[in-house]
Each structure stands twice: as C-alpha cells, then as structure tokens.
N, C-alpha and C positions, 0 to 999 in steps of 0.2 A: 340424399346424396350430398357429398361435399364437393368443393371446387378449389383448385389450386391454380394460381396464375403462373403460367410458364411463358417463355418468349413466344409471342405471336398468337397465343390463344389462351383459353381457360380449360384446364384438364378436369373433367368431372370424374369422380371416383366414389366407390363404396368402401366403407371401413367398418370392420366388425371384429369383435373378440379381443383377447389379450393373450400374450405369450410371444414366442419367437415369431418374427414377421414372415409373412408369406405374400408374395406378389403374384397375382393371377392375371395372365395376359391372354386375351381371346384372339380368335382367328378373323379372317377376312369378313368384313361386314357385320360382325357380331359385337354386341355391347357386353358390359360386365354381367348382365343378368343371365347370360348363357352359362355362367358359373354358379347359378343359384343353389343347386344341390350341394356343390362343394363348399360354398360359403356357409351354408347351414351346418354342414358336418364338421368343417375345420375351424370355425370360429369358436368352438368349444376346445380351447387349448392353444390356439394360434391367433396372432394379430393379422387379420386378412385385409389386404389392400387390393382392390380390383378396379382398375381404371377403364373408362371408355377411351380406347385409343383414338387419336385424331382420325376423323372420318367415320366414327361410329358413335351410337348413342347421342349424347349431347355435346360431344367435343368436336368443334368445327375444325377442319384442316387449315383454313386460311392460307391456301397455296399448295404447291407441290409437296409431296411426302417422300421421305426416305426412311430406310431402316435406322439410320443414325439419328435422325430427328425424333423418331418414335422412341428410341432408346434413351435419348436425352430427356424426353418428357418423363419417363418412368424413373430415371435416375433422380430427377428433381423431386418426384413424389417420395422416393425412399429417403432422400435427404431431409425432406420436410416432416415425414410421418413415422419413420422407422427408428428414430432416436439414435442414429449412428450405428445400429446393429445390422450386420450382414443378413440378408434375407434369403430364404428359399424362394426360387423363382420358377413358377410353373407357366409354360407357354404352350398353346395349342396352335399348330399350323403357322400362320403369320405370327402369332404370339411367340412361338418357339424361335422363329428367326429374330424377333425383337429381343428375346431372352439371351440368345447367343451374342447379339450385338451389344447388349448391356454388359455381358461378361467380358467382352473385349474392351469396351469403353471404360468400365469402372469395376475391375475384378474384385476390389475390396468390398464392394457392396453385395456380392453374390456368395451366399453360403453354399448353395447347391442349385442344380438345374434339373427340372423335370421337363423334358422335351417331348411333347405329345403329338402324335400324327405328324412327324417332322422328318425332313430331309436336309441335306447340306446345301441344296441348290434347287432351282426350278428346272426340271428336265424338259426337253422339247415338247413332249406330249402334253404336259401340264401347261406349258406356255401357250399352246394353242387353245386350251380350254379357258384360261384366264383372259386371253384376248377376245374370245367369243363372249364370255361373260361381260367384259368391258363394253362390248357393242350392244348386247342384249338388255342389260339392266335398265338403261334409260327408255327402252321401247315397250316394256310390258309391265303390268301390275306386279306389285311386290309378291302377291300370293302365287302368281304364275311363275315368276322367277324362282321362288323357293321350291315349288313343286318339282321343277327340273333339277335344281341343286340337290334336293334330297336324295335323288338317285345316285349321286356321288358321295353323299355324306354318311349314308347309313347302309347297313347290310340288308339283305332281302327280308330278314326276320322282322325288322322294324315296320315294314309295310303290312305285316299281318296284324298290326295293332292300329286300326283306323283312328282311334281317339288320339294316340300319340302323334300320328302323322298330322292330324288336324291341328293339334296343339302347336307343332313347329311352324305350320303355315300361318296360324294366327299370330304367333310370336313375330314372324317376319313382317306381317302387316303392321303390327304395333311399333316395331323398331326400324322400319324403313327410313333410309336417309336420302337426301338429295343425290341425284345421279353423279354430280361432280364430286361428292364426298366418296362414294363407292369407287369411282374410277381413279381417284387419287390413291386410295388404298391398293387397288390393283397395280398401279404403277410402282408402288413400293414393293409389292410382292415380286414383280417381274425383275427387280434388280437383285433378288436374293441369290447369292452365291458365296458361301463361307468356306469353300473347300480349301483355299490356300491359307486359311488362318485358324483352322480348328485345333491345330497343335498348340496354339497359344492359350486355349481355354483349359485352365487347370482345376476348376471347381469340379467336385464330384457330380456326375450327371447320371440320370436315368432316362433312357430313350424308351418311350412307351408307345406301342403301336397296336391298333386294332388288327386282328389277324385277317380281316376281310376288307381292309382299307383299299379302296380303288383309286383314291386321289393320290395319296402318297403311300404306296404299297410297302409291305414289310421289307422288301429288299433295300429300299432307300433308307429306312430306319436302321437296318443292320449296318449299312455303309456309314451312316452318321455315327453310330456308336463305336464302330471300329476306328474311326478317324479321331475321336476324342481321347485324350490321354487317360482319363479316369472315369470311364463310362460303363454302365451295365445296360443290358437290353432286355425288355420284357414285352411279350405279345399277349394280348387279351383276346381270348377266343370269343366268337360270335359277336363281333363288333366291327364297325366300319370306321370312317374318319372321325365322326363325333363320338368317340369312345366314351367320353365322360358322361354323355347322355344315354347312350345305348346300354352300357354296362356300368352303371353308377357304383354299385357296391364293389365290384372287382377293381374298378379304377381307383376308388377312394382307398381301398385296402392296400393296393400297390403303392400309392403315393404316401400314405401314412407310414407304411413300413420303411420306405426310403427315408423319410424325414427322421424317423426314430434312429436310424443308423448314422445320421449326419447332423 
C-alpha cells in the first residue's frame, strides 16, 4: 500500500494498473480490500485508486468525520495520483455518498459516477439500524458483529455457501478497527442527505442496485436515479447490498459497459 499525507491524517490507498483513472470507494467499516475482485479485473485497462477511507483499514480518523471531509481526502488523492485527469468514481453505500459529495465539491475531477447500493439519504428505518450498530460494535467480537451484519448485506443465496460466509467473517476479523473509528464512520453516514443538491450533479451516473438489497432497497436506488440529471438505473438479480461480492461477474460487466460509454 501507498500513503498520502492529507490534513489531519495519512490516507492509505492501493494503486494498480494504467489507463483512465478509476476511484473505488468502499462502504461503512470496509477497507479497500473489499474491492479486491474489481481491482484485479479493472487494473487491466484502468488506473485504479482504492483508498481506506478515514476510519477503515489503516487510515485513522483523528477526530469526527463528515462526508465533506471524506470527499476532501479523495479529492486530494486524485490531485496527487490521477495526473489531472477526471476519474470514473465508483462508490458503494457510504462510498456512494462520498462519491456524490466529491461530485459536488470538485465536479471537474469526476468523469462519471457509479453509485452502488445507494440512496439519496438515510431513511428513518436505516437510521435505527445504524444507531444500533453504533451501540453494538464496541460490545461484541468482530466475528459476531459481522455475522449479524451479513444478514443485511447479502441475499439468502449467499448463506447456502458456507465457505463464502466464513470468508466474510474471517475478513471482518482481519480488518476490524477500534470502536471509535467505526462509530466515527457511522456518524458520517447519519448526516447523509443529498436530496436538495442532486440536481447540481451533472456527471453521467449509473445507479446500480442488488434486486434483493434489504439495507438500501431498489425503491431508494430508483429515487436516486430519478433525481440525478443524467443517470441510468440497473438492478442485478440474485444479489443483496454487497452486490460486487455476491454477483461479481454481472457487477463487473455492468460497470465496464458504463465506463466504455463514458
């Protein structure tokens, strides 16, 4: 991994491949390695940049987090490593909120947006879940927390593959962060509400949703796509919230086709 000094912390990131730049932004509690399958596939033809957002992986938050601060970090990464070229920006869940914030903060840096498992805001039902996670995370082992989180992140089909389930739990154990880091990310999630500003986002966008996503269901993805001036919407069958893991080939094909159009 490489590291970039940004105001208040050091931003750790993975860099692979050559070609048009692609910025990969992960969701709540996940580090850059949750994009591993995509980094392998897309580094053949693209310059991939995948940071550990503050509060995940090796990047310490060093204080309260906000979507604006997280977007400023990745804007600094693009300035440092993208050679002045606008990037395709792929964000999943929290990463999608950061991606939209980046498009509002620095539109010239964004060639296109792929907003995965995303909505325009945190609806009240999900606010209750995130508040519960904020309370639970410091109290239980990482494996136990991940076991219950998995029921929100994947469709029922995923649980028919015990080795895959075990792999995700082991990943959570390896990448667990201090409780204060996780709760700082939750606080950033809870402020997410872009509904009043989506009309300002002019970059072409693909809103991509797992058909069986329980966390941010398709109706919220449809609403997000409808509110963006230049967006298309795609549902991937037989997938939940972690659609890039559960349906890797379909996910990669949809993203690659979108990149080739833009």
